BAFI-3210 file (N, C-alpha, C; in Angstrom, 3 decimals, decimal comma, padded with zeros to 6 digits):
// residues 100
n [1|2|3|4|5|6|7|8|9|10|11|12|13|14|15|16|17|18|19|20|21|22|23|24|25|26|27|28|29|30|31|32|33|34|35|36|37|38|39|40|41|42|43|44|45|46|47|48|49|50|51|52|53|54|55|56|57|58|59|60|61|62|63|64|65|66|67|68|69|70|71|72|73|74|75|76|77|78|79|80|81|82|83|84|85|86|87|88|89|90|91|92|93|94|95|96|97|98|99|100]
n.u [002,816|005,121|006,831|005,915|006,584|009,387|009,914|009,035|010,914|013,255|012,694|012,564|015,219|016,579|015,461|016,028|018,804|019,484|018,547|020,069|022,643|022,753|022,612|024,796|027,063|028,693|031,039|030,020|029,896|030,290|028,219|025,969|026,148|025,806|023,200|021,722|022,224|021,185|018,470|017,727|017,644|015,818|013,510|012,106|011,282|009,605|007,572|006,546|005,617|003,680|001,904|000,941|-000,703|000,268|000,661|001,072|002,489|003,941|005,569|007,085|008,406|010,037|011,602|012,900|014,419|016,010|017,374|018,747|020,564|022,074|023,087|024,649|026,634|027,796|028,423|029,867|029,117|027,599|024,948|022,517|022,638|022,513|020,032|018,420|018,911|017,817|015,166|014,295|014,707|013,124|010,627|010,024|010,001|007,952|005,757|005,647|004,990|002,288|001,396|001,707]
n.v [-019,937|-018,392|-020,367|-021,027|-018,701|-018,813|-021,182|-020,425|-018,392|-019,947|-021,679|-019,766|-018,850|-021,232|-021,797|-019,431|-019,428|-021,817|-021,245|-018,946|-019,940|-021,985|-020,454|-018,631|-020,036|-019,292|-019,205|-021,562|-021,411|-018,691|-017,550|-018,715|-017,579|-014,861|-014,902|-015,672|-013,482|-011,328|-012,078|-012,181|-009,550|-008,374|-010,015|-009,956|-007,257|-007,228|-009,000|-007,675|-005,310|-006,398|-007,470|-005,132|-004,314|-003,423|-003,212|-006,217|-006,541|-004,186|-004,431|-006,683|-005,595|-003,646|-005,333|-006,848|-004,851|-003,966|-006,322|-006,733|-004,603|-005,241|-007,759|-006,951|-005,453|-007,421|-009,650|-008,391|-007,822|-006,776|-004,372|-004,814|-007,494|-008,583|-007,578|-009,067|-011,636|-011,306|-010,641|-012,997|-015,013|-014,020|-013,886|-016,574|-017,471|-015,849|-016,758|-019,371|-018,844|-018,567|-021,104|-022,104]
n.w [002,678|002,258|001,491|-001,037|-002,440|-002,215|-003,593|-006,109|-006,691|-006,729|-008,896|-010,941|-010,969|-011,694|-014,247|-015,728|-015,501|-016,871|-019,494|-020,202|-019,886|-021,837|-024,152|-023,935|-023,041|-020,968|-018,205|-015,947|-013,118|-012,416|-013,899|-012,688|-010,129|-010,864|-011,948|-009,713|-007,982|-009,514|-009,784|-007,109|-006,601|-008,505|-008,479|-005,877|-005,885|-008,101|-007,270|-005,013|-006,249|-007,953|-006,078|-004,998|-006,950|-009,408|-012,980|-014,709|-017,153|-017,335|-015,096|-015,862|-018,078|-016,864|-015,266|-017,264|-018,568|-016,420|-015,684|-018,065|-018,089|-015,792|-016,532|-018,684|-017,382|-015,736|-017,412|-019,312|-021,974|-025,102|-024,923|-026,333|-026,912|-024,331|-023,640|-025,359|-024,289|-021,715|-022,355|-023,657|-021,644|-019,522|-020,719|-021,087|-018,382|-017,402|-018,891|-017,951|-015,340|-015,266|-015,128|-012,581]
ca.u [002,828|006,491|007,433|005,528|007,415|010,767|009,923|008,920|012,219|014,185|012,377|012,958|016,678|016,969|015,049|016,801|020,193|019,582|018,370|021,199|023,844|022,703|022,873|026,089|028,148|029,551|031,500|028,783|029,900|030,071|026,875|025,004|026,214|025,210|021,747|021,167|022,265|020,256|017,090|017,461|017,377|014,632|012,330|011,276|010,668|008,495|006,492|005,939|004,866|002,512|000,972|000,333|-001,638|000,879|000,408|001,996|003,351|004,853|006,555|007,993|009,246|011,050|012,509|013,713|015,396|016,945|018,237|019,630|021,656|022,922|023,806|025,664|027,736|028,446|028,965|030,666|028,658|026,830|023,649|021,423|022,782|021,986|018,595|017,829|018,958|016,854|013,828|013,978|014,619|011,986|009,390|009,776|009,591|006,645|004,749|005,544|004,387|000,845|001,089|001,687]
ca.v [-018,911|-018,006|-021,495|-020,901|-017,635|-019,303|-022,155|-019,634|-017,766|-021,006|-022,101|-018,669|-018,883|-022,422|-021,660|-018,368|-019,883|-022,801|-020,570|-018,062|-020,771|-022,659|-019,471|-017,950|-020,951|-018,560|-020,034|-021,888|-020,977|-017,243|-017,268|-019,083|-016,526|-013,652|-015,081|-015,643|-012,096|-010,509|-012,427|-011,800|-008,109|-008,010|-010,831|-009,420|-005,995|-007,566|-009,601|-006,608|-004,446|-007,132|-007,567|-003,813|-004,082|-002,866|-003,932|-007,337|-006,305|-003,097|-005,021|-007,518|-004,711|-003,067|-006,427|-007,169|-003,776|-003,980|-007,487|-006,536|-003,728|-005,981|-008,759|-006,243|-005,118|-008,609|-010,492|-007,512|-008,039|-005,707|-004,175|-005,418|-008,935|-008,851|-007,305|-010,258|-012,719|-010,997|-010,733|-014,409|-015,740|-013,532|-014,260|-017,989|-017,602|-015,202|-017,669|-020,509|-018,412|-018,738|-022,517|-022,428]
ca.w [001,644|001,964|000,791|-002,445|-002,999|-002,335|-004,683|-007,334|-006,918|-007,100|-010,269|-011,824|-011,071|-012,452|-015,648|-016,372|-015,588|-017,945|-020,784|-020,493|-020,031|-023,140|-025,203|-023,821|-022,665|-020,037|-017,086|-015,254|-011,723|-012,388|-014,411|-011,652|-009,118|-011,427|-012,075|-008,352|-007,491|-010,289|-009,443|-005,716|-006,637|-009,288|-008,192|-004,786|-006,308|-009,000|-006,480|-004,204|-007,168|-008,409|-004,945|-004,812|-008,040|-010,615|-014,219|-014,911|-018,315|-016,979|-014,184|-016,653|-018,886|-015,973|-014,893|-018,440|-018,764|-015,301|-015,805|-019,219|-017,639|-014,867|-017,322|-019,462|-016,484|-015,199|-018,486|-020,179|-023,350|-025,720|-024,272|-027,095|-026,714|-022,992|-023,700|-025,971|-023,290|-020,666|-022,941|-023,896|-020,376|-018,742|-021,405|-020,759|-016,972|-017,228|-019,424|-017,035|-014,077|-015,351|-014,892|-011,154]
c.u [004,249|007,216|007,116|006,365|008,854|010,907|009,850|010,241|013,236|013,946|012,778|014,466|017,128|016,658|015,882|018,265|020,362|019,498|019,602|022,484|023,877|023,052|024,301|027,278|029,169|029,959|030,340|028,749|029,610|028,660|025,814|024,979|025,527|023,691|021,084|021,126|021,251|018,815|016,749|017,233|016,044|013,369|011,496|010,585|009,469|007,306|005,776|005,086|003,581|001,458|000,300|-000,549|-001,054|000,603|001,496|002,981|004,360|005,948|007,567|008,922|010,370|012,062|013,435|014,793|016,446|017,908|019,186|020,825|022,612|023,719|024,923|026,882|028,505|029,093|029,913|030,401|027,897|025,451|022,527|021,457|022,171|020,486|017,862|017,807|017,889|015,421|013,407|013,759|013,391|010,648|009,026|009,306|008,244|005,528|004,557|004,899|002,872|000,434|001,000|001,289]
c.v [-018,541|-019,121|-021,443|-019,826|-018,097|-020,324|-021,443|-018,953|-018,802|-021,479|-021,028|-018,677|-020,056|-022,258|-020,596|-018,756|-020,832|-022,131|-019,747|-018,863|-021,438|-021,685|-018,943|-018,881|-020,255|-019,502|-020,297|-021,396|-019,481|-016,898|-017,604|-018,027|-015,255|-013,758|-015,046|-014,210|-011,203|-010,799|-012,127|-010,295|-007,811|-008,768|-010,283|-008,108|-006,247|-008,130|-008,540|-005,690|-005,121|-007,225|-006,231|-003,422|-003,467|-003,780|-004,989|-007,057|-005,187|-003,605|-005,846|-006,673|-004,110|-004,132|-006,765|-006,114|-003,747|-005,152|-007,366|-005,662|-004,473|-007,068|-008,111|-005,925|-006,361|-009,482|-009,729|-007,794|-006,803|-005,612|-004,895|-006,942|-009,327|-008,574|-008,494|-011,440|-012,519|-011,136|-012,184|-015,154|-015,309|-013,822|-015,703|-018,116|-016,944|-016,117|-018,864|-020,121|-018,556|-020,192|-022,872|-021,266]
c.w [001,263|001,216|-000,705|-003,126|-003,201|-003,452|-006,028|-007,680|-007,374|-008,530|-011,284|-012,040|-011,932|-013,928|-016,361|-016,503|-016,772|-019,319|-021,136|-020,658|-021,402|-024,269|-025,136|-023,628|-021,760|-018,909|-016,145|-013,814|-011,606|-012,837|-013,373|-010,552|-009,617|-011,499|-010,697|-007,831|-008,200|-009,882|-007,991|-005,596|-007,326|-008,878|-007,037|-005,155|-007,220|-008,223|-005,642|-005,078|-007,628|-007,299|-004,629|-005,995|-009,299|-011,813|-014,453|-016,038|-018,058|-016,043|-014,972|-017,522|-018,049|-015,556|-016,051|-018,650|-017,661|-015,403|-016,990|-018,829|-016,722|-015,586|-018,130|-018,592|-016,041|-016,284|-019,409|-021,659|-023,816|-025,064|-025,016|-027,012|-025,365|-022,913|-024,313|-025,021|-022,228|-021,173|-023,108|-022,583|-019,572|-019,412|-021,072|-019,303|-016,712|-017,748|-018,495|-015,705|-014,084|-015,075|-013,410|-010,304]
res [x|x|x|x|x|x|x|x|x|x|x|x|x|x|x|x|x|x|x|x|x|x|x|x|x|x|x|x|x|x|x|x|x|x|x|x|x|x|x|x|x|x|x|x|x|x|x|x|x|x|x|x|x|x|x|x|x|x|x|x|x|x|x|x|x|x|x|x|x|x|x|x|x|x|x|x|x|x|x|x|x|x|x|x|x|x|x|x|x|x|x|x|x|x|x|x|x|x|x|x]
***
């Protein structure tokens, strides 16, 4: 069971990294570190909330807003730009989560 969770986290990191890198062209090493740190913070909270029966859409909204704030701080970009990045990346990973 834990292997499935770790694989899910790894896939989330890879997908979100790829999406955000393609859009921003930010330094790949720093961006990878930022995406790993951000997802290691938001992903477990989302999984725990979901397992306790919280609404999937509400969880995703909170994750999108949290990740947007963290991206804004780390990338030093406009909040709305980071909100768009977070919305796009998390929408793709949320849709893909239904496949596995």
